[in-house]
C-alpha positions in Angstrom: 33.4 -11.9 -15.6 35.2 -10.1 -12.8 33.5 -7.1 -11.1 34.5 -3.8 -12.4 36.7 -1.8 -10.0 35.7 1.6 -8.6 37.8 4.6 -9.7 41.3 4.3 -8.1 42.0 8.0 -8.0 39.3 8.8 -5.5 40.3 8.8 -1.8 38.2 7.6 1.0 37.8 11.2 2.1 36.5 12.0 -1.3 34.1 9.2 -1.1 32.8 10.4 2.2 32.5 13.9 0.9 30.4 12.6 -2.0 28.1 10.8 0.4 27.6 14.0 2.4 26.9 16.1 -0.7 24.4 13.7 -2.3 20.8 14.7 -2.3 18.2 13.9 -4.9 14.6 15.1 -5.5 12.9 13.5 -8.5 10.2 15.6 -10.3 6.9 15.0 -8.7 8.3 12.4 -6.3 9.9 12.3 -2.9 13.0 10.4 -3.8 15.6 10.4 -0.9 19.3 9.7 -1.3 20.6 7.7 1.6 24.2 8.1 2.3 26.5 5.8 4.3 26.7 6.2 8.1 28.3 9.4 9.0 27.5 11.0 5.7 24.8 13.5 6.8 25.9 17.1 7.2 25.0 18.9 10.4 21.7 20.8 10.5 22.1 24.5 10.2 19.7 27.4 10.6 19.6 31.1 11.3 19.7 32.4 14.8 16.3 33.4 16.1 15.9 37.1 16.5 13.2 39.5 17.3 11.2 37.1 19.5 9.7 38.5 22.7 11.6 37.1 25.7 9.7 35.8 28.7 10.0 38.2 31.5 10.8 41.3 29.4 9.5 44.6 30.7 6.3 45.9 29.1 2.5 45.5 29.2 0.8 42.2 28.6 -2.3 41.6 26.4 -4.5 42.0 29.5 -2.9 45.4 30.4 -0.9 44.1 33.4 2.4 45.9 33.8 5.3 43.4 33.9 8.4 44.1 35.9 11.7 44.3 34.0 14.1 41.4 34.7 17.2 42.1 36.8 20.1 43.5 34.8 22.3 40.5 35.5 19.7 38.2 34.0 19.3 40.4 30.9 23.1 40.4 30.4 23.3 36.6 30.6 20.4 36.1 28.2 22.0 38.5 25.7 25.3 36.8 25.9 23.7 33.4 25.4 21.8 34.6 22.4 24.9 36.1 20.9 26.8 32.9 21.5 24.1 30.9 19.8 24.0 33.3 16.8 27.8 33.0 16.4 27.7 29.2 16.6 25.0 29.1 14.0 26.9 31.4 11.7 30.1 29.3 12.0 28.1 26.1 11.3 26.4 27.6 8.3 29.7 28.8 6.9 31.3 25.4 7.4 28.4 23.7 5.7 28.6 26.1 2.7 32.3 25.6 2.4 31.9 21.8 2.5 29.2 21.9 -0.2 31.4 24.1 -2.4 34.5 21.8 -2.1 32.8 18.4 -2.1 33.5 16.5 -5.4 30.4 15.9 -7.6 28.6 12.6 -7.2 29.7 10.1 -9.9 26.9 8.4 -11.7 27.6 5.1 -13.5 24.9 2.5 -14.1 21.6 2.6 -12.2 19.5 -0.2 -10.9 15.7 -0.3 -10.4 14.5 -2.9 -7.9 10.9 -3.8 -8.9 8.5 -5.2 -6.4 4.8 -4.4 -6.2 5.1 -1.9 -9.0 5.4 -3.8 -12.3 4.7 -0.9 -14.6 6.5 1.7 -16.7 4.1 4.6 -16.5 4.0 6.7 -13.4 6.5 4.7 -11.5 8.5 7.3 -9.5 11.5 5.2 -8.6 11.8 3.9 -12.2 11.5 7.5 -13.6 14.2 8.8 -11.2 16.5 5.9 -12.1 16.0 6.6 -15.8 16.6 10.3 -15.4 19.9 9.8 -13.6 21.1 7.2 -16.1 20.0 9.3 -19.1 21.6 12.5 -17.8 24.9 10.7 -17.2 24.8 8.7 -20.5 24.9 5.4 -18.6 22.7 2.3 -18.5 19.6 1.6 -16.5 19.0 -2.1 -15.4 16.1 -3.6 -13.6 15.9 -6.5 -11.1 13.1 -8.6 -9.7 13.7 -11.1 -6.9 11.5 -14.1 -6.5 11.2 -14.7 -2.7 8.8 -17.6 -2.2 9.7 -17.9 1.5 8.7 -14.3 2.1 5.5 -14.7 0.1 4.6 -17.8 2.1 5.2 -16.0 5.4 2.8 -13.2 4.3 0.3 -15.8 3.1 0.3 -14.4 -0.4 -2.4 -16.1 -2.5 -1.0 -18.5 -5.2 -3.4 -16.9 -7.7 -2.0 -13.5 -6.9 1.6 -14.7 -7.3 0.5 -16.1 -10.7 -0.8 -12.6 -11.6 2.6 -11.2 -10.6 4.5 -13.6 -12.7 2.3 -13.0 -15.8 2.7 -9.3 -15.3 6.5 -9.7 -14.9 6.7 -11.4 -18.2 4.7 -8.5 -19.8 7.0 -6.0 -18.2 10.1 -7.6 -19.5 8.8 -7.4 -23.0 8.1 -3.7 -22.6 11.5 -3.0 -21.0 13.1 -4.9 -23.9 11.6 -2.4 -26.3 13.6 0.3 -24.4 16.8 -1.8 -24.3 16.4 -2.1 -20.5 17.6 -5.5 -19.2 15.5 -7.1 -16.5 17.5 -9.4 -14.1 15.3 -12.0 -12.4 16.8 -13.8 -9.4 15.5 -16.3 -6.8 16.2 -15.9 -3.1 15.9 -18.9 -0.9 15.3 -16.6 2.1 14.6 -12.9 2.7 18.1 -12.7 4.3 19.7 -13.4 0.9 18.2 -10.3 -0.8 20.9 -7.8 0.4 23.6 -10.1 -1.0 21.9 -10.5 -4.3 21.5 -6.8 -4.8 25.1 -6.2 -3.8 26.4 -8.8 -6.2 24.5 -7.1 -9.1 25.9 -3.7 -8.0 29.4 -5.1 -8.1 29.0 -7.0 -11.3 27.5 -4.2 -13.3 29.2 -1.1 -11.9 26.0 0.3 -10.3 26.3 3.6 -8.3 22.6 4.2 -7.6 19.9 1.7 -6.6 16.3 2.8 -6.8 13.1 1.4 -5.3 9.7 2.5 -4.2 8.9 2.4 -0.4 6.7 -0.4 0.9 4.9 -0.3 4.2 4.5 -3.5 6.1 6.9 -3.9 9.0 8.7 -6.9 7.4 9.0 -5.1 4.1 10.5 -2.0 5.8 13.0 -4.2 7.7 14.0 -6.0 4.5 14.6 -2.7 2.7 16.6 -1.2 5.6 18.9 -4.2 5.5 19.4 -3.7 1.7 20.1 0.0 2.2 22.6 -0.6 4.9 24.4 -3.3 2.8 24.8 -1.3 -0.4 25.6 2.1 1.1 28.6 0.6 2.8 30.1 0.2 -0.6 32.1 3.1 -2.0 30.2 5.4 -4.4 26.9 3.5 -4.0 23.7 5.3 -3.0 20.1 4.1 -2.2 17.4 6.2 -3.7 13.9 5.5 -2.2 10.7 7.1 -3.7 7.2 7.4 -2.2 5.0 5.9 -4.8 2.2 3.7 -3.4 0.0 6.5 -2.1 -1.2 9.8 -3.5 -0.1 11.3 -0.2 2.6 9.3 1.5 2.3 8.1 5.1 3.2 10.7 7.7 2.7 13.5 5.2 -0.9 14.0 6.3 -1.4 14.5 10.0 -3.8 16.1 12.5 -3.3 19.6 13.7 -1.3 18.3 16.7 1.0 16.3 14.4 -0.6 12.9 15.2 -1.6 10.3 12.7 -5.3 10.2 11.7 -7.3 7.4 13.2 -10.8 8.6 12.1 -11.5 8.1 8.4 -13.7 11.1 7.8 -11.1 13.5 9.2 -8.4 11.9 7.1 -10.5 12.0 4.0 -11.3 15.7 4.3 -7.6 16.6 4.8 -6.6 14.3 2.0 -9.2 15.9 -0.4 -8.1 19.4 0.5 -4.5 18.7 -0.1 -5.2 17.0 -3.5 -7.4 19.9 -4.6 -4.9 22.6 -3.6 -1.5 20.9 -4.2 -1.2 19.6 -7.8 2.1 18.0 -7.0 0.3 15.1 -5.4 -1.1 14.0 -8.8 2.0 14.7 -10.9 2.4 11.7 -13.2 5.9 10.4 -14.1 6.6 9.4 -17.7 7.9 6.0 -18.8 11.7 5.6 -18.8 13.9 6.7 -21.6 15.6 4.1 -23.9 19.0 2.9 -22.9 22.1 3.8 -25.0 22.7 1.9 -28.2 24.7 -1.2 -27.6 23.0 -2.1 -24.4 21.3 -5.2 -25.8 24.6 -6.6 -26.9 26.4 -5.8 -23.6 23.6 -7.4 -21.5 22.4 -10.0 -24.0 22.2 -12.8 -21.5 19.4 -11.0 -19.6 17.3 -10.3 -22.7 17.3 -14.0 -23.8 17.0 -15.7 -20.4 13.9 -17.6 -19.4 11.8 -16.2 -16.5 8.6 -17.6 -14.8 5.4 -16.7 -16.7 3.0 -18.3 -14.2 2.7 -19.8 -10.8 0.8 -23.0 -9.7 -2.6 -22.6 -8.0 -5.7 -24.7 -7.7 -8.0 -22.6 -9.8 -8.9 -22.9 -13.5 -5.9 -21.2 -15.2 -7.7 -20.4 -18.4 -10.5 -18.8 -16.5 -8.1 -16.8 -14.3 -6.2 -15.5 -17.3 -9.4 -14.5 -19.0 -10.7 -12.7 -15.8 -7.3 -11.0 -15.0 -5.2 -10.7 -18.2 -1.7 -9.4 -17.5 -0.1 -6.2 -18.6 -0.1 -2.5 -18.2 -1.9 -2.1 -21.6 -4.8 -4.1 -20.5 -5.0 -2.3 -17.1 -5.2 1.1 -18.9 -7.8 -0.2 -21.3 -9.9 -1.3 -18.3 -9.4 1.9 -16.5 -10.3 4.0 -19.5 -13.5 1.9 -20.1 -14.5 2.3 -16.5 -13.8 6.1 -16.4 -15.6 6.7 -19.7 -18.7 4.9 -18.6 -19.4 3.1 -15.3 -17.9 5.6 -12.9 -20.6 8.2 -13.4 -23.2 5.7 -12.2 -21.0 4.0 -9.7 -22.9 5.3 -6.7 -26.1 3.6 -8.0 -24.6 0.2 -8.8 -21.9 -0.1 -6.0 -24.4 -1.7 -3.6 -25.6 -4.4 -6.1 -24.1 -7.7 -5.2 -22.3 -9.2 -8.2 -22.3 -6.1 -10.4 -19.0 -5.7 -12.1 -18.6 -2.0 -11.1 -14.9 -1.3 -10.7 -14.2 -5.0 -9.9 -12.1 -5.6 -13.1 -9.7 -2.9 -11.9 -9.2 -4.3 -8.3 -6.2 -6.7 -9.1 -4.4 -4.0 -11.1 -4.7 -1.3 -8.4 -3.9 -3.6 -5.5 -0.8 -5.1 -7.2 0.6 -1.8 -8.5 -0.1 -2.3 -12.2 -2.0 1.0 -11.9 -1.1 3.7 -9.5 -3.5 5.5 -7.2 -2.4 8.8 -8.9 -3.4 7.5 -12.3 -6.8 6.4 -11.0 -7.5 9.7 -9.3 -6.3 11.8 -12.2 -8.5 9.9 -14.6 -11.5 10.3 -12.3 -10.9 14.0 -12.0 -10.8 14.3 -15.8 -14.5 13.5 -16.1 -15.5 15.6 -13.1 -14.3 19.1 -14.0 -10.9 18.3 -12.5 -12.4 18.1 -9.0 -12.7 15.4 -6.4 -14.4 17.1 -3.5 -17.5 18.1 -5.4 -19.4 17.0 -8.6 -20.5 13.6 -9.7 -21.5 11.2 -6.9 -20.1 8.2 -8.6 -16.7 9.8 -9.0 -16.6 10.9 -5.4 -17.6 7.5 -4.2 -14.9 5.7 -6.2 -12.2 8.2 -5.1 -13.4 7.6 -1.5 -12.6 3.9 -1.9 -9.0 4.8 -3.0 -8.8 7.1 0.1 -9.8 4.1 2.3 -6.9 2.2 0.8 -4.5 5.0 1.7 -6.0 5.5 5.1 -5.3 1.8 6.0 -1.7 2.2 4.7 -1.2 5.3 6.8 -2.6 3.5 9.9 -0.3 0.5 9.3 2.8 2.6 9.1 1.9 4.6 12.2 0.7 1.6 14.2 3.0 -1.3 13.1 1.5 -3.6 15.8 -1.3 -4.5 13.4 1.4 -6.1 11.2 1.9 -8.6 14.1 -1.6 -10.0 14.3 -2.5 -7.5 17.0 -5.7 -5.4 17.1 -5.5 -1.7 16.5 -7.5 -1.2 19.8 -5.3 -3.0 22.4 -8.2 -3.7 24.7 -9.8 -5.9 22.1 -6.8 -8.3 22.1 -8.5 -9.8 25.2 -11.7 -10.8 23.3 -12.4 -14.5 23.9 -13.1 -15.8 20.4 -14.6 -19.2 20.2 -12.4 -20.1 17.2 -14.5 -23.2 16.6 -12.6 -25.1 13.9 -15.7 -26.8 12.5 -17.5 -23.5 12.1 -14.5 -21.9 10.5 -14.1 -24.8 8.0 -17.8 -24.6 7.0 -17.4 -20.8 6.5 -14.4 -21.4 4.3 -16.3 -24.0 2.2 -19.4 -21.8 1.8 -21.6 -24.2 3.7 -23.0 -22.0 6.5 -26.6 -22.2 5.5 -26.8 -18.5 4.9 -27.0 -18.1 1.1 -25.3 -14.7 0.7 -22.4 -15.8 2.8 -22.0 -19.1 1.0 -22.2 -17.4 -2.4 -19.4 -15.0 -1.5 -17.1 -17.7 -0.2 -17.7 -19.9 -3.2 -16.9 -17.1 -5.5 -13.7 -16.5 -3.7 -12.7 -20.2 -3.8 -13.5 -20.4 -7.5 -12.0 -17.2 -9.0 -9.8 -15.7 -6.3 -12.1 -12.7 -5.9 -15.2 -11.6 -4.0 -17.7 -8.9 -4.6 -16.8 -5.9 -2.4 -20.3 -5.5 -0.9 -20.5 -9.2 -0.1 -17.0 -9.2 1.6 -18.4 -7.1 4.4 -21.3 -9.5 4.9 -19.0 -12.5 4.9 -16.5 -10.8 7.3 -19.1 -9.7 9.8 -20.7 -13.1 9.8 -17.4 -14.9 10.7 -16.5 -12.6 13.6 -20.0 -11.6 14.9 -22.1 -14.6 14.2 -19.5 -17.4 14.5 -17.2 -15.6 17.0 -14.2 -16.7 15.0 -11.3 -14.3 15.3 -10.7 -11.7 12.6 -7.0 -13.0 12.3 -8.2 -16.3 10.9 -10.4 -14.6 8.4 -7.6 -12.2 7.4 -5.3 -15.1 6.8 -7.8 -16.9 4.6 -8.5 -13.8 2.5 -4.8 -13.0 2.1 -4.2 -16.6 0.9 -7.0 -16.6 -1.6 -7.6 -13.1 -3.0 -6.0 -12.0 -6.2 -6.3 -8.4 -5.0 -5.4 -9.1 -1.4 -3.3 -6.2 -0.1 -2.1 -6.4 3.6 -3.2 -2.9 4.7 -6.6 -3.1 3.2 -7.3 -6.7 4.1 -6.3 -6.1 7.7 -8.1 -2.8 7.9 -11.4 -4.2 6.5 -11.3 -7.2 8.8 -10.6 -5.1 11.9 -13.3 -2.6 10.8 -15.9 -5.4 10.7 -14.6 -6.9 14.0 -14.8 -3.6 15.8 -11.1 -3.8 16.8 -9.6 -1.4 14.2 -9.2 2.3 13.5 -12.6 4.0 13.1 -14.2 0.6 13.0 -17.9 -0.4 12.9 -19.4 -0.2 16.4 -19.5 -3.6 18.1 -23.2 -3.2 18.8 -23.8 -3.2 15.0 -24.3 -6.7 13.8 -25.7 -6.9 10.3 -28.3 -9.6 9.7 -27.0 -11.6 6.7 -30.6 -12.3 5.6 -31.7 -8.7 5.5 -28.4 -7.7 3.9 -29.0 -10.3 1.2 -32.5 -9.0 0.6 -31.2 -5.5 0.3 -28.2 -6.0 -1.9 -29.2 -9.0 -4.0 -33.0 -8.6 -4.0 -33.7 -11.1 -6.9 -31.1 -13.6 -5.7 -29.1 -13.4 -9.0 -25.7 -13.4 -7.3 -26.8 -16.2 -4.9 -28.1 -18.4 -7.8 -24.9 -18.0 -9.7 -22.6 -19.2 -6.9 -25.0 -21.5 -5.0 -26.7 -23.6 -7.7 -28.6 -25.6 -5.2 -30.9 -22.6 -4.8 -31.3 -21.8 -8.5 -35.0 -21.4 -9.4 -36.2 -20.3 -6.0 -38.4 -17.2 -5.8 -37.1 -13.8 -4.6 -38.8 -14.5 -1.2 -37.3 -18.0 -0.8 -33.8 -17.6 -2.0 -32.5 -15.5 0.9 -33.6 -17.8 3.7 -34.9 -21.1 2.3 -34.7 -23.0 5.6 -37.3 -20.8 7.3 -39.4 -20.1 4.2 -39.8 -23.5 2.7 -41.4 -26.5 4.3 -39.0 -29.1 5.8 -39.8 -31.5 3.0 -39.1 -28.9 0.2 -36.0 -27.7 1.9 -34.7 -31.2 2.2 -34.9 -31.6 -1.5 -32.5 -28.8 -2.1 -29.5 -30.6 -0.7 -28.4 -27.3 1.0 -27.0 -26.7 4.4 -29.1 -25.8 7.4 -28.2 -22.4 9.1 -25.3 -23.2 11.4 -26.2 -20.5 14.0 -29.2 -18.4 15.0 -28.3 -14.8 14.1 -30.1 -13.3 17.1 -28.5 -15.5 19.7 -25.1 -15.2 18.0 -25.3 -11.4 18.0 -26.1 -11.3 21.8 -23.0 -13.4 22.6 -20.8 -11.2 20.5 -22.1 -8.0 22.0 -21.9 -9.4 25.6 -18.2 -10.4 25.0 -17.3 -6.9 23.8 -19.1 -5.2 26.6 -17.1 -7.4 29.0 -13.8 -6.4 27.4 -14.4 -2.7 26.8 -16.2 -2.0 30.1 -13.5 -3.3 32.4 
C-alpha cells in the first residue's frame, strides 16, 4: 500500500508558518509541540519601564544623597531605553501579525508511542493524542517497539521484560475495545527506531506523534533523534508530555534555581507544591474510542500476533501468580492497599518479609500505575492531605517522593547514567572487587543469614524485600568492598521492579557516593539489623532452609552461637568476612579519598 501524500495545495512557506504557530498544552499535562528547525517565533516582551536607574539623583535607603548623573549620560540612557521600547513594540507587532496570518495546524491521524507507560488511565501523552484525534475526527494509533539490544545494554531483567510483554498483551486487548490499533515492531538496534516511526507516519498519514518523556541519558538521546527525524517531514509534529513524576524534573528547584541534592529539602518543597497546586495531581481520563470503521481499515493490526511473554530462568507460573499483568489487576491491588494496609504501613514497613506495598512495586516501577494515581488515592484516605495526618500514608508517599528525587537527580546530573558516582571524589575509591566474594554474594552464600535470604529471594522471584535490600547493598559495598556499580548491574538484571534512577540512587546512597547518601562512617552490622527487622527469623527461615528450626537467638548468627559440631551439621556457609575488620577497611579507604 503506497504512503498517502501530504496536501499538494500547501506551500513550503505555509508549512513553515504552521510549524511556527503550533503550540499545544494538554489539560493537566505539560505537552510540548516541537516544530522543525527554524520554526520557533522570536521571543517578545514589553519594554521595562519605571525601574530605578543606577546613578539617578535622589536619596538612598541609608539617607546618603546621591549626585545626579551628567546630562549627557542621562540623554544616552533615555535614547537607549526608547530604542529598546520601539524594537520590542515592532517585534510584538510582527509576532501578532504572524500569528493572525499563519494557517491553522492540520490534524490528520495521531500516533501514541508507548514505552514504560502501558496503561490507559492517567497517561498524559495518550490522553493528548486522543483529544487531538477526537477533536479532528481522525484516528488514533498506538505503537510499541521491541528493542532487545537497548534492553540488553541497560541490563534489563528478563523477568521484567516478561512483565512488559504480558502487560503489552493486556493493553492491546483494552485498546481493541476502543478500536485503537496497536502496532508492534521489532528494532534490531536503537538506531533503527527513528526510521520505524517515520515509516508508520508516512504509511498512515500521521501528523502528530505523542510520547511521554523518559529520563536516562540514552533514552533522551533516542527520543531526540526520533524528534529530529519526524519534524523534518512536512506537517508532522512531536508532542512530548511529562508523565513519570508528579512534579517533573527541573520544575522544582532551590531558591537559587539549582537542583536539589538534599532529600529533606526536596521533599518539603515537593509536599508544599502538591498541597497548594492541584494541577500536579490532575488525572487524565482514558482515550476516546476511534471512529466507526477503524477496525476494518486497520484490521491487520488487530489480528496480528504479538509477544505475550519473554524467556527467563524463574518459574513462569509462580511469576505470573506473583505479578499478574494488566491495569485492572494493578488498580485492584492499589485499592486493596489503600483501603487497608496503608494506614498501618509505618508499623509494618520495617518487618522483613511483610508484604506491605510490595505487591504494587512492579506496577509502579513499570508505569502500569502512575505516581499521580498513587498519591491521589493515598490522599483520599487522609483528608486529602499529604503533609499531615496518618503516619502510614505519609511514609508511603515519602517513598514515592524518593523515587522522584532520584529521577530529578539523574536528569540534572547525567554523569550517574555513565557508571560514575554522584560525588566525583568517590570515583577514586579503591574497591577490592574480589570476584569470589561477589559471586558468593550473588548466590546467597555469604554466611550472613539475612543477606543470604535477601539474595535467594531475588534469585527465585525477581524481587527483594525493601528493608532487606539496604542490608544486602550495604554488605556488598561496606563489608566486601565490592563496587556499587557491580551491585547495581546485578539488581537491574534481576529485579522485576528495577528502575534505573531508583536502583542507582539506592546503591549510591548505601555506598556513600550519591546525593544525600548515608555517611560513610555508618556501616550497619548485618547481624544486629537481622535481629531488629526479622526478630523471629521467619524471613530467614523461608529463604534459607538450612537454618529452619533454629531458635530466635541462633538463627541470626549460627556460626558464633552454635558449637562447631552443631554448626557443621547445618550445611551452611561460614561468615566470609569479619564485620568489624571489614568496616574499618571501608572507613579508612573513604577517609583517604575524601580527606585529600
